[in-house]
C-alpha positions as CSV (number, residue, x, y, z in Angstrom):
1,X,-10.5,50.8,25.2
2,X,-12.7,53.5,26.8
3,X,-14.4,53.5,30.4
4,X,-17.5,55.9,31.0
5,X,-17.4,57.8,34.3
6,X,-19.6,59.6,36.4
7,X,-19.4,63.2,35.7
8,X,-21.9,66.3,37.4
9,X,-21.8,69.3,35.6
10,X,-22.4,73.3,35.6
11,X,-24.1,74.8,33.0
12,X,-24.6,78.2,31.5
13,X,-28.0,78.3,29.8
14,X,-28.1,82.1,28.0
15,X,-30.8,83.1,25.4
16,X,-30.0,81.8,22.0
17,X,-30.6,85.6,20.6
18,X,-27.7,86.7,23.0
19,X,-25.1,84.6,21.2
20,X,-22.5,86.0,18.8
21,X,-23.7,85.3,15.4
22,X,-21.4,82.7,14.6
23,X,-21.8,81.0,18.0
24,X,-25.7,81.4,17.2
25,X,-25.5,79.6,13.3
26,X,-23.8,77.1,15.2
27,X,-26.1,76.1,17.8
28,X,-28.8,76.3,15.7
29,X,-27.9,73.7,13.1
30,X,-27.2,71.7,16.0
31,X,-30.5,72.0,17.1
32,X,-31.8,71.5,13.6
33,X,-29.6,68.2,13.7
34,X,-31.9,65.1,12.6
35,X,-30.2,62.9,15.6
36,X,-32.5,64.5,18.2
37,X,-34.4,67.3,19.1
38,X,-31.8,69.6,20.4
39,X,-29.2,66.6,20.7
40,X,-26.4,65.8,18.2
41,X,-24.4,62.7,18.7
42,X,-20.9,63.9,19.5
43,X,-17.5,62.7,18.0
44,X,-15.5,61.6,21.0
45,X,-12.3,63.7,22.3
46,X,-10.3,62.4,25.1
47,X,-7.2,60.7,26.4
48,X,-8.4,57.3,24.7
49,X,-8.8,56.5,29.0
50,X,-11.3,58.1,30.2
51,X,-14.8,59.5,29.1
52,X,-17.8,61.1,30.7
53,X,-21.1,60.3,30.1
54,X,-22.2,63.6,28.6
55,X,-24.3,62.8,24.6
56,X,-26.0,66.8,23.9
57,X,-23.8,69.1,21.8
58,X,-26.8,71.7,23.1
59,X,-28.7,71.6,26.2
60,X,-32.2,73.7,26.0
61,X,-34.3,75.1,29.0
62,X,-37.4,77.5,29.0
63,X,-37.5,80.2,31.6
64,X,-40.0,82.8,31.8
65,X,-41.1,81.9,27.6
66,X,-37.3,82.2,26.4
67,X,-35.2,79.7,24.8
68,X,-32.5,79.3,26.7
69,X,-29.3,77.2,25.3
70,X,-26.2,76.0,26.9
71,X,-23.5,74.8,23.7
72,X,-21.3,72.4,25.0
73,X,-18.5,73.3,23.2
74,X,-17.1,69.6,23.7
75,X,-13.9,70.2,21.4
76,X,-13.2,73.7,23.2
77,X,-13.1,72.2,26.3
78,X,-11.2,69.3,25.1
79,X,-8.6,71.3,24.0
80,X,-8.8,73.8,27.3
81,X,-8.4,70.1,29.5
82,X,-5.2,68.8,27.2
83,X,-3.3,72.3,27.7
84,X,-4.2,72.0,31.6
85,X,-2.8,68.6,31.7
86,X,0.1,69.6,30.1
87,X,1.1,72.3,32.5
88,X,0.1,70.1,35.3
89,X,3.2,67.3,34.0
90,X,6.7,67.8,34.6
91,X,7.9,68.2,30.6
92,X,7.5,66.0,28.1
93,X,5.2,63.9,30.7
94,X,2.3,65.0,28.9
95,X,3.6,63.7,25.0
96,X,3.0,59.8,26.9
97,X,-0.6,60.1,27.0
98,X,-0.8,61.4,23.3
99,X,0.4,60.4,19.5
100,X,3.3,62.3,18.1
101,X,2.6,65.9,17.7
102,X,-1.2,66.0,19.4
103,X,0.0,68.6,21.6
104,X,1.0,71.1,19.7
105,X,-1.7,70.7,17.0
106,X,-3.9,71.3,19.6
107,X,-2.2,74.0,21.1
108,X,-2.3,75.5,17.5
109,X,-5.9,74.9,17.1
110,X,-6.8,76.2,20.6
111,X,-4.5,79.4,19.5
112,X,-6.6,79.9,16.2
113,X,-10.2,79.4,18.2
114,X,-8.9,82.5,19.9
115,X,-7.8,84.7,17.0
116,X,-10.9,83.9,15.1
117,X,-13.9,83.3,17.8
118,X,-12.3,85.7,20.7
119,X,-16.3,85.8,22.6
120,X,-16.5,81.8,22.5
121,X,-16.0,80.1,26.0
122,X,-17.4,76.9,27.4
123,X,-20.4,77.1,28.6
124,X,-19.9,73.8,30.7
125,X,-17.8,72.4,33.1
126,X,-17.9,69.1,34.2
127,X,-16.6,67.4,37.4
128,X,-15.8,63.8,37.4
129,X,-16.8,61.8,40.7
130,X,-18.1,64.6,42.9
131,X,-19.5,68.4,42.6
132,X,-16.8,70.6,43.6
133,X,-18.0,72.6,47.1
134,X,-17.4,75.8,45.2
135,X,-20.2,75.0,42.5
136,X,-22.7,75.1,45.5
137,X,-21.8,78.7,46.3
138,X,-24.2,79.7,42.9
139,X,-27.0,78.4,44.7
140,X,-29.6,78.2,47.8
141,X,-31.3,75.2,49.2
142,X,-34.8,76.5,48.1
143,X,-33.2,75.8,44.4
144,X,-32.7,72.2,45.0
145,X,-34.8,69.7,43.0
146,X,-34.7,65.7,43.2
147,X,-35.6,64.2,39.7
148,X,-36.5,60.9,39.0
149,X,-33.7,59.6,36.4
150,X,-34.6,56.9,34.3
151,X,-33.1,54.2,36.9
152,X,-31.8,56.7,39.7
153,X,-32.7,59.9,41.8
154,X,-30.5,63.1,40.6
155,X,-30.5,66.4,41.7
156,X,-30.6,69.7,39.8
157,X,-29.9,72.9,41.2
158,X,-31.2,76.2,39.2
159,X,-31.3,80.2,39.0
160,X,-30.4,82.9,36.9
161,X,-26.9,84.3,36.0
162,X,-27.9,87.2,37.9
163,X,-28.5,85.8,41.4
164,X,-25.4,83.3,41.0
165,X,-23.0,86.4,40.3
166,X,-24.2,88.1,42.9
167,X,-24.0,85.1,45.6
168,X,-20.7,84.5,44.4
169,X,-19.2,87.8,45.2
170,X,-20.8,87.8,48.1
171,X,-19.1,84.3,49.5
172,X,-16.1,86.4,47.9
173,X,-16.2,89.3,50.2
174,X,-16.6,87.2,53.3
175,X,-13.8,84.6,52.3
176,X,-11.2,87.2,51.5
177,X,-11.7,88.3,55.2
178,X,-11.5,85.4,57.0
179,X,-9.3,82.7,58.1
180,X,-9.6,80.4,54.7
181,X,-6.8,79.2,52.8
182,X,-5.8,81.1,49.8
183,X,-6.7,78.0,47.6
184,X,-9.7,78.0,48.1
185,X,-11.0,81.6,48.0
186,X,-8.9,81.3,44.3
187,X,-10.8,78.8,43.0
188,X,-14.2,80.7,44.1
189,X,-12.3,84.0,42.3
190,X,-12.2,81.8,39.2
191,X,-15.5,80.8,39.8
192,X,-16.3,84.5,39.6
193,X,-14.4,85.2,36.7
194,X,-15.8,82.8,34.6
195,X,-19.7,83.8,35.3
196,X,-18.5,87.4,34.4
197,X,-17.5,86.2,30.8
198,X,-21.3,85.7,30.1
199,X,-23.7,88.3,29.1
200,X,-26.3,89.8,31.7
201,X,-29.6,87.6,30.9
202,X,-29.1,83.7,31.4
203,X,-29.6,80.6,33.8
204,X,-27.1,78.3,35.8
205,X,-27.8,74.9,36.5
206,X,-25.8,72.5,38.4
207,X,-26.3,68.8,37.7
208,X,-25.4,66.0,39.9
209,X,-26.2,63.8,36.5
210,X,-24.7,60.5,36.9
211,X,-22.6,61.2,40.1
212,X,-25.8,60.5,41.3
213,X,-25.6,57.0,40.8
214,X,-22.8,57.0,43.7
215,X,-25.2,57.3,46.3
216,X,-28.1,55.7,48.0
217,X,-31.4,57.4,47.1
218,X,-31.9,58.0,51.0
219,X,-28.2,59.8,50.6
220,X,-29.0,62.3,48.0
221,X,-32.8,63.0,50.0
222,X,-30.2,64.2,53.1
223,X,-27.8,65.9,50.5
224,X,-27.9,69.7,51.4
225,X,-24.9,70.8,50.1
226,X,-26.0,74.3,48.8
227,X,-27.3,74.7,52.7
228,X,-24.1,73.5,54.2
229,X,-22.2,75.5,52.0
230,X,-23.9,79.0,53.0
231,X,-24.5,78.0,56.3
232,X,-20.4,77.8,56.6
233,X,-20.0,81.1,54.9
234,X,-22.7,83.1,57.1
235,X,-20.8,81.7,60.3
236,X,-17.7,82.8,59.2
237,X,-19.0,86.4,58.4
238,X,-20.5,86.1,61.9
239,X,-17.2,85.5,63.6
240,X,-18.1,81.8,64.6
241,X,-15.2,80.0,62.8
242,X,-15.6,76.8,64.6
243,X,-19.3,77.1,63.4
244,X,-18.2,77.2,60.1
245,X,-16.2,74.7,60.2
246,X,-18.7,71.9,61.6
247,X,-20.7,73.0,58.0
248,X,-17.7,73.0,56.1
249,X,-16.4,69.6,57.5
250,X,-20.5,67.8,56.7
251,X,-20.2,69.5,53.3
252,X,-16.4,68.5,52.5
253,X,-16.6,65.0,54.1
254,X,-19.8,63.7,51.6
255,X,-17.7,64.2,48.9
256,X,-14.5,63.8,50.6
257,X,-15.6,59.9,49.9
258,X,-17.1,60.6,46.1
259,X,-13.7,61.8,45.4
260,X,-11.9,59.1,46.6
261,X,-13.3,56.8,44.1
262,X,-11.5,59.2,41.4
263,X,-8.2,58.1,43.2
264,X,-8.9,54.4,42.6
265,X,-10.2,54.9,38.4
């Protein structure tokens, strides 16, 4: 039995010609799949308990007349997630969630991928029930778009990889010099490292996706999380810790309510 859960996505799109040869071949084959234009129905990988609403193996967009693609790499992300899950559990506990030998088989498969395709990396990360505040560091409020989905509004942010990298580096420079908890600095640094693994040309997109359905339309219209996050960073850079804390608290409270659903589920 599976249950679809609300997820938000952070996707990196790169020009198809910029992908390594093997990855470009796999993406091209997925784009030609007869199921849909640029969309292939996925084989599901998970705990068998919760699954995201993701259905596309390759996402596409066009920027300045150039076709960009975001390979979902669902199996790779599943293997990485399984290893992370095992590390987060006491010894032997993770085995209780999977069949016999699944963890060891996954570890061997991931090692093989790293050996045979060292350039392969996830172009997409997902977050259940909420958008992590660090994702908003990549964007500014002017890049926010509210779109009409099938039955609900949804929010997207989109910018170039170059802009996103510069913003994340700028945020790190401020956060490392302030009174911010090291765990927050560490999470922003991990985002910086992930973005640094991709080539120079490209786009990055934050998609609220089905997480949008957790909010009323009026709440989405009033959601300026990227503005709140950057206002907190700018205030910290100016040495105004109190003002920074107020902006951060406003953004954090908005998403704390959404994260509460994760604990309930």
